[in-house]
DSSP file (Angstrom, degrees, kcal/mol; ACC not computed):
  #  RESIDUE AA STRUCTURE BP1 BP2  ACC     N-H-->O    O-->H-N    N-H-->O    O-->H-N    TCO  KAPPA ALPHA  PHI   PSI    X-CA   Y-CA   Z-CA
    1    1 A M              0   0    0      0, 0.0     2,-0.3     0, 0.0     0, 0.0   0.000 360.0 360.0 360.0 139.0    1.1  141.0  124.6
    2    2 A K        -     0   0    0      0, 0.0     2,-0.3     0, 0.0     0, 0.0  -0.740 360.0-166.1 -95.0 141.9   -0.1  137.4  124.1
    3    3 A Y        -     0   0    0     -2,-0.3     2,-0.2     3,-0.0     3,-0.0  -0.907  21.5-119.6-123.7 152.1   -0.7  135.9  120.7
    4    4 A M     >  -     0   0    0     -2,-0.3     4,-1.4     1,-0.1     3,-0.5  -0.605  34.1-113.4 -80.8 153.4   -2.5  132.8  119.5
    5    5 A V  H  > S+     0   0    0      1,-0.2     4,-1.3    -2,-0.2     3,-0.4   0.897 117.3  54.6 -55.9 -43.1   -0.2  130.4  117.5
    6    6 A A  H  > S+     0   0    0      1,-0.2     4,-1.2     2,-0.2    -1,-0.2   0.853 103.6  56.3 -60.9 -35.0   -2.2  131.1  114.3
    7    7 A E  H  4 S+     0   0    0     -3,-0.5    -1,-0.2     1,-0.2    -2,-0.2   0.860 107.5  47.8 -66.0 -34.5   -1.6  134.8  114.7
    8    8 A L  H  < S+     0   0    0     -4,-1.4    -1,-0.2    -3,-0.4    -2,-0.2   0.726 104.5  61.3 -78.4 -21.6    2.2  134.3  114.8
    9    9 A M  H  < S+     0   0    0     -4,-1.3     2,-0.7     1,-0.2    -1,-0.2   0.837 101.8  54.8 -72.1 -32.7    2.1  132.0  111.8
   10   10 A F     <  +     0   0    0     -4,-1.2     2,-0.4    -3,-0.1    64,-0.2  -0.866  68.0 162.3-111.0 102.8    0.7  134.7  109.5
   11   11 A K        -     0   0    0     -2,-0.7    16,-2.4    -3,-0.1     2,-0.3  -0.970  29.6-137.4-122.5 134.7    2.8  137.9  109.4
   12   12 A A  E     +A   26   0A   0     47,-3.7    14,-0.3    -2,-0.4     3,-0.1  -0.673  18.0 180.0 -86.2 141.6    2.6  140.6  106.8
   13   13 A V  E    S+     0   0A   0     12,-3.1     2,-0.3     1,-0.4    13,-0.2   0.506  75.6  11.0-111.3 -14.0    5.9  142.2  105.6
   14   14 A R  E     -A   25   0A   0     11,-1.3    11,-2.6    45,-0.1    -1,-0.4  -0.964  59.7-173.5-160.4 145.6    4.2  144.6  103.1
   15   15 A A  E     +A   24   0A   0     -2,-0.3     2,-0.3     9,-0.2     9,-0.2  -0.995  14.7 160.5-143.1 141.0    0.6  145.8  102.4
   16   16 A W  E     -A   23   0A   0      7,-2.3     7,-3.4    -2,-0.3     2,-0.4  -0.972  36.1-112.9-154.0 164.5   -0.6  148.0   99.6
   17   17 A Y  E     +A   22   0A   0     -2,-0.3     2,-0.3     5,-0.2     5,-0.2  -0.868  36.7 167.9-103.5 135.5   -3.7  149.0   97.6
   18   18 A E  E >   -A   21   0A   0      3,-2.8     3,-1.4    -2,-0.4    -2,-0.0  -0.900  60.7 -24.6-153.3 120.1   -4.0  148.1   93.9
   19   19 A N  T 3  S-     0   0    0     -2,-0.3     3,-0.1     1,-0.3    -2,-0.0   0.863 126.7 -41.2  49.5  49.4   -6.9  148.2   91.5
   20   20 A G  T 3  S+     0   0    0      1,-0.2    16,-2.2    15,-0.1    17,-0.4   0.572 120.9  99.6  81.2   8.5   -9.7  148.0   94.1
   21   21 A K  E <   -AB  18  35A   0     -3,-1.4    -3,-2.8    14,-0.3     2,-0.5  -0.946  68.5-130.9-130.1 149.8   -7.9  145.4   96.3
   22   22 A I  E     -AB  17  34A   0     12,-2.9    12,-1.8    -2,-0.3     2,-0.4  -0.873  30.4-159.6 -93.1 128.3   -5.8  145.3   99.4
   23   23 A C  E     -AB  16  33A   0     -7,-3.4    -7,-2.3    -2,-0.5     2,-0.4  -0.903   8.2-170.4-114.8 137.8   -2.7  143.2   98.8
   24   24 A I  E     -AB  15  32A   0      8,-2.9     8,-2.5    -2,-0.4     2,-0.6  -0.993  12.4-154.7-133.1 127.2   -0.6  141.7  101.5
   25   25 A M  E     -AB  14  31A   0    -11,-2.6   -12,-3.1    -2,-0.4   -11,-1.3  -0.903  21.8-148.1 -98.1 122.4    2.8  140.0  101.2
   26   26 A L  E >   -A   12   0A   0      4,-3.3     3,-2.1    -2,-0.6   -14,-0.2  -0.433  26.2-106.9 -87.8 164.5    3.3  137.5  104.0
   27   27 A S  T 3  S+     0   0    0    -16,-2.4   -15,-0.1     1,-0.3    -1,-0.1   0.730 121.1  57.5 -64.0 -21.9    6.6  136.6  105.6
   28   28 A D  T 3  S-     0   0    0    -17,-0.2    -1,-0.3     2,-0.1     3,-0.1   0.254 122.1-107.3 -91.7  13.2    6.6  133.2  103.7
   29   29 A H  S <  S+     0   0    0     -3,-2.1     2,-0.2     1,-0.3    -2,-0.1   0.532  76.5 135.8  73.9  10.4    6.4  135.2  100.4
   30   30 A K        -     0   0    0     -5,-0.0    -4,-3.3     2,-0.0     2,-0.4  -0.614  44.1-145.7 -81.0 150.2    2.7  134.2   99.8
   31   31 A E  E     -B   25   0A   0     -2,-0.2     2,-0.3    -6,-0.2    -6,-0.2  -0.964  15.0-173.8-120.6 134.5    0.5  137.0   98.6
   32   32 A I  E     -B   24   0A   0     -8,-2.5    -8,-2.9    -2,-0.4     2,-0.3  -0.931   2.4-173.6-124.5 152.5   -3.1  137.4   99.5
   33   33 A R  E     -B   23   0A   0     -2,-0.3   -10,-0.2   -10,-0.2   -12,-0.0  -0.983   6.5-177.9-141.6 150.0   -5.7  140.0   98.2
   34   34 A F  E     -B   22   0A   0    -12,-1.8   -12,-2.9    -2,-0.3     2,-0.1  -0.988  33.6-106.1-147.4 146.6   -9.2  141.0   98.9
   35   35 A P  E >   -B   21   0A   0      0, 0.0     3,-1.9     0, 0.0   -14,-0.3  -0.454  22.1-131.9 -71.6 140.2  -11.5  143.6   97.4
   36   36 A V  G >  S+     0   0    0    -16,-2.2     3,-1.9     1,-0.3     7,-0.3   0.713 100.4  78.0 -63.8 -19.1  -12.1  146.7   99.4
   37   37 A T  G 3  S+     0   0    0    -17,-0.4    -1,-0.3     1,-0.3     6,-0.1   0.660  81.3  68.6 -64.7 -14.4  -15.9  146.3   98.8
   38   38 A L  G <  S+     0   0    0     -3,-1.9     2,-0.4     1,-0.1    -1,-0.3   0.482  94.9  62.7 -83.2  -1.7  -15.9  143.6  101.5
   39   39 A N  S <> S-     0   0    0     -3,-1.9     4,-2.5     1,-0.1    45,-0.3  -0.988  73.0-145.5-129.3 127.8  -15.2  146.2  104.2
   40   40 A K  H  > S+     0   0    0     43,-4.8     4,-0.7    -2,-0.4    44,-0.1   0.876 100.0  43.5 -58.3 -43.3  -17.6  149.0  105.0
   41   41 A K  H  4 S+     0   0    0     42,-0.3    -1,-0.2     1,-0.2     4,-0.1   0.823 119.2  42.5 -75.4 -30.9  -14.9  151.6  105.9
   42   42 A L  H >4 S+     0   0    0     -6,-0.2     3,-1.2     1,-0.1    -2,-0.2   0.807  97.0  78.2 -82.5 -30.4  -12.7  150.7  103.0
   43   43 A R  H 3< S+     0   0    0     -4,-2.5    -1,-0.1    -7,-0.3    -2,-0.1   0.849 107.9  22.8 -50.0 -49.4  -15.5  150.5  100.4
   44   44 A N  T 3< S+     0   0    0     -4,-0.7    -1,-0.3    -8,-0.1    -2,-0.1   0.253  93.6 123.5-106.6  11.6  -16.1  154.2   99.8
   45   45 A A    <   -     0   0    0     -3,-1.2     2,-0.1    -4,-0.1    -3,-0.0  -0.443  66.4-108.3 -75.6 146.0  -12.7  155.6  100.9
   46   46 A P    >>  -     0   0    0      0, 0.0     4,-1.8     0, 0.0     3,-1.0  -0.362  30.6-109.7 -69.0 154.7  -10.7  157.7   98.5
   47   47 A V  H 3> S+     0   0    0      1,-0.3     4,-2.2     2,-0.2     5,-0.2   0.849 116.0  62.1 -54.0 -39.6   -7.5  156.1   97.1
   48   48 A E  H 34 S+     0   0    0      1,-0.2     4,-0.4     2,-0.2    -1,-0.3   0.868 109.0  41.7 -57.5 -37.0   -5.3  158.4   99.2
   49   49 A K  H <4 S+     0   0    0     -3,-1.0     3,-0.5     1,-0.2    17,-0.2   0.818 111.8  54.9 -80.8 -31.4   -6.7  156.9  102.4
   50   50 A L  H  < S+     0   0    0     -4,-1.8    -2,-0.2     1,-0.2    -1,-0.2   0.830 105.3  53.7 -68.9 -31.8   -6.7  153.4  101.1
   51   51 A T  S  < S+     0   0    0     -4,-2.2     2,-1.5    -5,-0.2    -1,-0.2   0.642  86.6  86.6 -79.8 -13.6   -3.0  153.6  100.2
   52   52 A N        +     0   0    0     -3,-0.5     2,-0.4    -4,-0.4    14,-0.4  -0.640  60.2 155.9 -88.8  83.5   -2.0  154.7  103.8
   53   53 A I        -     0   0    0     -2,-1.5     2,-0.4   -38,-0.2    11,-0.2  -0.927  24.3-163.3-114.1 131.6   -1.7  151.2  105.3
   54   54 A E  E     -C   63   0B   0      9,-3.2     9,-2.5    -2,-0.4     2,-0.5  -0.907  18.1-131.7-111.6 141.9    0.4  150.5  108.4
   55   55 A L  E     -C   62   0B   0     -2,-0.4     2,-0.3     7,-0.2     7,-0.2  -0.804  36.0-177.0 -85.7 131.5    1.6  147.1  109.6
   56   56 A I  E >>> +C   61   0B   0      5,-2.6     5,-1.8    -2,-0.5     3,-0.7  -0.812  49.7  30.2-126.7 166.8    0.9  146.8  113.3
   57   57 A C  G >45S-     0   0    0     -2,-0.3     3,-1.4     1,-0.3    -1,-0.2   0.907 133.0 -52.1  52.1  50.9    1.5  144.3  116.1
   58   58 A E  G 345S-     0   0    0      1,-0.3    -1,-0.3    -3,-0.2    -2,-0.1   0.810 109.9 -49.8  58.8  33.1    4.7  142.9  114.5
   59   59 A G  G <45S+     0   0    0     -3,-0.7   -47,-3.7     2,-0.2    -1,-0.3   0.495 115.4 109.3  88.2   4.1    3.0  142.4  111.2
   60   60 A T  T <<5S+     0   0    0     -3,-1.4    13,-2.6    -4,-0.7    14,-0.5   0.504  80.2  36.7 -89.1  -3.4    0.0  140.5  112.5
   61   61 A G  E   < -CD  56  72B   0     -5,-1.8    -5,-2.6    11,-0.3     2,-0.4  -0.965  65.8-140.1-144.8 161.4   -2.3  143.3  111.7
   62   62 A L  E     -CD  55  71B   0      9,-3.2     9,-2.3    -2,-0.3     2,-0.4  -0.939  17.8-165.6-119.6 144.7   -3.1  146.1  109.3
   63   63 A R  E     -CD  54  70B   0     -9,-2.5    -9,-3.2    -2,-0.4     7,-0.2  -0.997  17.5-163.5-134.9 135.7   -4.2  149.6  110.1
   64   64 A W  E >>> - D   0  69B   0      5,-3.0     5,-1.5    -2,-0.4     3,-1.3  -0.882  13.5-173.8-109.8  93.0   -5.6  152.4  108.1
   65   65 A P  T 345S+     0   0    0      0, 0.0     3,-0.4     0, 0.0    -1,-0.1   0.827  81.4  55.6 -62.4 -32.7   -5.1  155.4  110.4
   66   66 A D  T 345S+     0   0    0    -14,-0.4   -16,-0.1   -17,-0.2   -17,-0.1   0.722 117.6  35.7 -70.9 -19.7   -7.0  157.8  108.2
   67   67 A L  T <45S-     0   0    0     -3,-1.3    -1,-0.2   -18,-0.2     3,-0.1   0.406 103.4-125.2-112.6  -1.4  -10.1  155.5  108.3
   68   68 A D  T  <5 +     0   0    0     -4,-0.9     2,-0.4    -3,-0.4    -2,-0.1   0.931  63.7 139.8  52.9  50.0   -9.7  154.3  111.9
   69   69 A E  E   < -D   64   0B   0     -5,-1.5    -5,-3.0   -28,-0.0     2,-0.4  -0.986  30.1-178.6-128.6 133.7   -9.8  150.7  110.7
   70   70 A D  E     -D   63   0B   0     -2,-0.4     2,-0.3    -7,-0.2    -7,-0.2  -0.990   1.8-180.0-129.2 138.6   -7.7  147.7  111.9
   71   71 A L  E     -D   62   0B   0     -9,-2.3    -9,-3.2    -2,-0.4     2,-0.3  -0.995  24.0-127.9-135.5 143.5   -7.8  144.1  110.6
   72   72 A S  E  >  -D   61   0B   0     -2,-0.3     4,-2.1   -11,-0.2   -11,-0.3  -0.671  15.1-133.1 -87.6 146.9   -5.8  141.1  111.6
   73   73 A V  H  > S+     0   0    0    -13,-2.6     4,-2.5    -2,-0.3     5,-0.2   0.911 109.8  52.5 -63.5 -42.1   -3.9  139.1  109.0
   74   74 A T  H  > S+     0   0    0    -14,-0.5     4,-2.0   -64,-0.2    -1,-0.2   0.917 108.4  51.1 -59.7 -43.3   -5.3  135.9  110.5
   75   75 A G  H  4>S+     0   0    0      2,-0.2     5,-3.6     1,-0.2     4,-0.3   0.902 109.2  50.1 -61.1 -42.1   -8.9  137.3  110.2
   76   76 A I  H ><5S+     0   0    0     -4,-2.1     3,-1.5     3,-0.2    -1,-0.2   0.929 110.1  49.9 -62.1 -45.5   -8.3  138.2  106.6
   77   77 A I  H 3<5S+     0   0    0     -4,-2.5    -1,-0.2     1,-0.3    -2,-0.2   0.856 110.4  51.3 -60.9 -34.6   -7.0  134.7  105.8
   78   78 A E  T 3<5S-     0   0    0     -4,-2.0    -1,-0.3    -5,-0.2    -2,-0.2   0.474 125.1-103.7 -81.9  -2.1  -10.1  133.3  107.5
   79   79 A G  T < 5S+     0   0    0     -3,-1.5     2,-0.8    -4,-0.3    -3,-0.2   0.652  78.2 134.4  89.9  15.8  -12.4  135.5  105.4
   80   80 A R      < +     0   0    0     -5,-3.6    -1,-0.2    -6,-0.2    -8,-0.2  -0.876  18.7 164.9-101.0 107.1  -13.2  138.1  108.1
   81   81 A Y        -     0   0    0     -2,-0.8     2,-0.1     1,-0.5    -1,-0.1   0.172  51.7-100.2-108.3  15.9  -12.8  141.5  106.4
   82   82 A G  S    S-     0   0    0    -43,-0.1    -1,-0.5    -7,-0.1     2,-0.1  -0.453  72.9 -18.4  91.8-171.8  -14.6  143.7  109.0
   83   83 A K              0   0    0     -2,-0.1   -43,-4.8     1,-0.1   -42,-0.3  -0.438 360.0 360.0 -71.9 139.5  -18.1  145.0  108.7
   84   84 A I              0   0    0    -45,-0.3    -1,-0.1    -2,-0.1   -45,-0.1   0.403 360.0 360.0-108.5 360.0  -19.7  145.0  105.3
């Protein structure tokens, strides 16, 4: 699989749900968060489904298998949170 340089710069090592926000720990130990209200599929999802987050594509993406939602870490950093 081919990656853009920016995609390889931002890798998640952990992701979790906390108090209405998705939290991501990056490989450089920076932490980013965004409110679930910014994403249509996450907005109304029950906590059990929000907490089931998988790191995909070597940490360059997040997946919620119960919600069929995928987001790239680079996209999140750029302010793209999926459909609202």
